[in-house]
matplotlib code that plots the C-alpha trace (Angstrom):
import matplotlib.pyplot as plt

x = [-38.7, -37.0, -40.2, -39.2, -35.9, -34.1, -36.2, -34.4, -31.4, -31.5, -32.5, -29.1, -27.5, -29.9, -28.6, -30.7, -28.3, -26.1, -22.5, -21.2, -23.0, -25.0, -28.4, -31.3, -32.0, -35.4, -36.6, -39.4, -37.4, -38.0, -35.4, -36.5, -35.7, -37.3, -39.3, -37.6, -37.5, -33.8, -32.9, -31.4, -29.8, -31.8, -28.7, -25.8, -27.7, -26.0, -28.1, -28.0, -27.6, -27.6, -25.1, -25.6, -23.1, -20.8, -19.6, -17.2, -17.5, -14.9, -15.0, -11.5, -10.0, -6.9, -5.4, -7.2, -10.7, -12.8, -12.5, -15.7, -16.3, -18.8, -20.4, -21.5, -25.1, -25.4, -27.7, -25.6, -27.4, -26.4, -23.3, -21.3, -20.7, -18.2, -15.5, -16.1, -17.4, -18.1, -15.9, -14.2, -13.9, -11.4, -11.0, -11.9, -14.1, -11.1, -8.9, -11.8, -12.0, -8.3, -8.3, -11.4, -10.2, -7.0, -8.9, -11.4, -9.3, -5.6, -5.0, -3.4, -5.1, -5.0, -8.3, -8.6, -11.9, -15.2, -18.3, -21.1, -22.4, -25.7, -27.9, -30.2, -32.6, -33.8, -33.1, -34.6, -37.4, -38.2, -36.6, -34.4, -30.7, -28.7, -26.6, -29.3, -29.2, -26.1, -24.1, -22.3, -19.3, -18.6, -15.0, -13.0, -9.6, -6.8, -4.6, -1.0, 0.0, -0.9, -2.3, -5.9, -7.3, -10.4, -11.3, -13.8, -16.6, -16.0, -13.9, -12.5, -12.8, -11.4, -13.8, -13.2, -14.8, -17.8, -18.4, -19.3, -22.2, -25.1, -24.7, -26.6, -30.0, -29.0, -26.1, -28.1, -25.3, -23.0, -25.5, -26.1, -22.4, -21.7, -24.5, -22.8, -19.6, -21.2, -23.0, -19.6, -18.0, -20.8, -20.7, -16.9, -17.2]
y = [11.4, 13.6, 15.7, 17.2, 18.4, 20.3, 19.9, 16.6, 18.8, 19.4, 22.9, 23.8, 22.9, 24.9, 28.0, 31.2, 33.7, 33.3, 32.4, 34.5, 37.8, 37.5, 38.1, 36.3, 33.1, 32.6, 29.2, 28.9, 29.0, 25.7, 23.8, 24.0, 20.3, 18.4, 21.2, 20.7, 23.7, 24.8, 27.9, 30.3, 33.7, 36.2, 38.5, 36.2, 33.0, 30.7, 27.6, 25.5, 21.8, 20.1, 17.3, 13.9, 13.2, 10.2, 8.1, 5.1, 2.3, -0.4, -3.9, -4.1, -7.5, -8.6, -11.9, -11.4, -10.7, -7.8, -4.2, -2.4, 1.0, 1.6, 5.0, 7.0, 6.4, 3.0, 0.3, -2.2, -5.0, -3.5, -1.4, -1.7, 0.3, 0.1, 2.8, 5.3, 8.7, 11.3, 11.6, 15.1, 17.5, 16.2, 12.8, 9.4, 7.0, 4.7, 7.5, 8.4, 4.8, 4.5, 8.0, 7.3, 4.0, 5.6, 8.5, 6.3, 3.3, 4.2, 1.4, 1.8, -0.4, -1.3, -1.9, -5.4, -5.1, -3.2, -4.9, -2.7, 0.7, 1.7, 4.8, 6.1, 9.0, 8.5, 6.6, 3.2, 5.0, 7.2, 10.3, 12.6, 11.9, 14.5, 15.4, 14.6, 11.7, 9.6, 7.2, 4.7, 2.7, -0.4, -1.8, -4.6, -3.6, -5.4, -4.1, -3.2, -1.4, 1.1, 0.7, 0.1, 3.1, 5.1, 7.7, 10.5, 7.9, 6.0, 3.0, 0.7, -2.9, -6.1, -9.1, -12.7, -13.2, -15.3, -13.1, -9.6, -8.0, -6.5, -3.3, -0.3, 0.2, 3.9, 2.9, 1.5, 2.0, -0.1, -2.8, -3.0, -3.1, -5.7, -7.8, -7.7, -8.7, -11.7, -12.7, -12.6, -14.8, -17.3, -17.6, -18.0, -21.2]
z = [-13.2, -15.8, -16.1, -12.7, -13.9, -12.3, -9.2, -8.6, -7.6, -3.8, -2.9, -1.6, -4.9, -7.2, -8.9, -8.4, -9.9, -13.0, -12.0, -15.0, -14.6, -11.4, -13.1, -11.5, -13.5, -15.2, -13.8, -16.4, -19.6, -21.5, -23.5, -27.2, -27.9, -24.9, -23.2, -19.8, -17.6, -17.4, -15.3, -17.9, -17.7, -19.8, -20.0, -21.1, -22.0, -19.4, -18.8, -15.6, -16.2, -12.8, -12.7, -11.2, -8.5, -8.7, -5.8, -5.3, -2.8, -2.2, -0.8, 0.7, 0.9, 2.8, 3.9, 7.2, 5.8, 4.7, 6.0, 6.9, 8.6, 11.4, 10.7, 13.8, 14.9, 13.1, 14.6, 16.6, 14.7, 11.3, 12.0, 8.8, 5.6, 2.8, 2.6, -0.1, -0.9, -3.6, -6.6, -6.4, -9.4, -11.9, -10.2, -11.7, -9.8, -9.4, -8.0, -5.6, -4.4, -3.6, -1.9, 0.2, 1.5, 2.7, 4.3, 6.0, 7.0, 6.8, 4.3, 0.9, -1.7, -5.3, -7.2, -8.5, -10.3, -10.8, -9.3, -10.6, -11.5, -9.8, -10.2, -7.5, -7.6, -4.0, -0.8, 0.0, 1.9, -1.1, 0.3, -1.9, -1.6, 0.2, -2.9, -5.5, -8.0, -7.6, -9.9, -7.6, -8.8, -6.8, -6.7, -5.1, -3.8, -2.0, 0.8, -0.2, 3.1, 5.7, 9.2, 10.0, 11.9, 12.5, 9.9, 9.5, 8.9, 12.1, 13.1, 10.5, 11.4, 9.9, 9.8, 8.8, 5.4, 6.6, 9.7, 8.4, 10.3, 8.4, 6.5, 7.9, 6.2, 5.9, 3.6, 0.7, -1.8, 0.4, 0.8, -3.0, -3.8, -1.2, -2.6, -6.0, -4.3, -2.6, -5.9, -7.7, -5.1, -5.2, -9.0, -8.9, -6.9]

ax = plt.figure().add_subplot(projection="3d")
ax.plot(x, y, z, "-o")
ax.set_aspect("equal")
plt.show()
């Protein structure tokens, strides 16, 4: 996969011009060490190193059950996803997790553990990911306060622990993190 670097970066995230001096980048310049093509500015020497994105997803626990969101357009047979999103510049995955839960559910949480770290280059169907390769951090959090409400990712719904509907197949990261959560609960018994 790395032989395609930086083609793994989605087209809309690829640099064409140098952000320092506005010179068109040379896409055929090869790194001297590993021979990867790295778009490079022939004037000032700036090199484009596309970053992997990071995301955080949270299994939110409360005394009443687990909180899921229902993203718009989800299949009624598999309507759920975990609250979460992309780590913003300068933000830790943990800070992102707490922020995203509040934005998407109205709930204030504290993280009680990390479940997993997952890396994806493509979707379950083999399609490129919208933002490019993604490192996902999966957490468990517990509700401290706030009021459950609809957020920008759809309604937030509280489910009894044993009665959570399927996670949307379009939310592969949510499904994988939730599987880690279920495995941890089974092994704790």
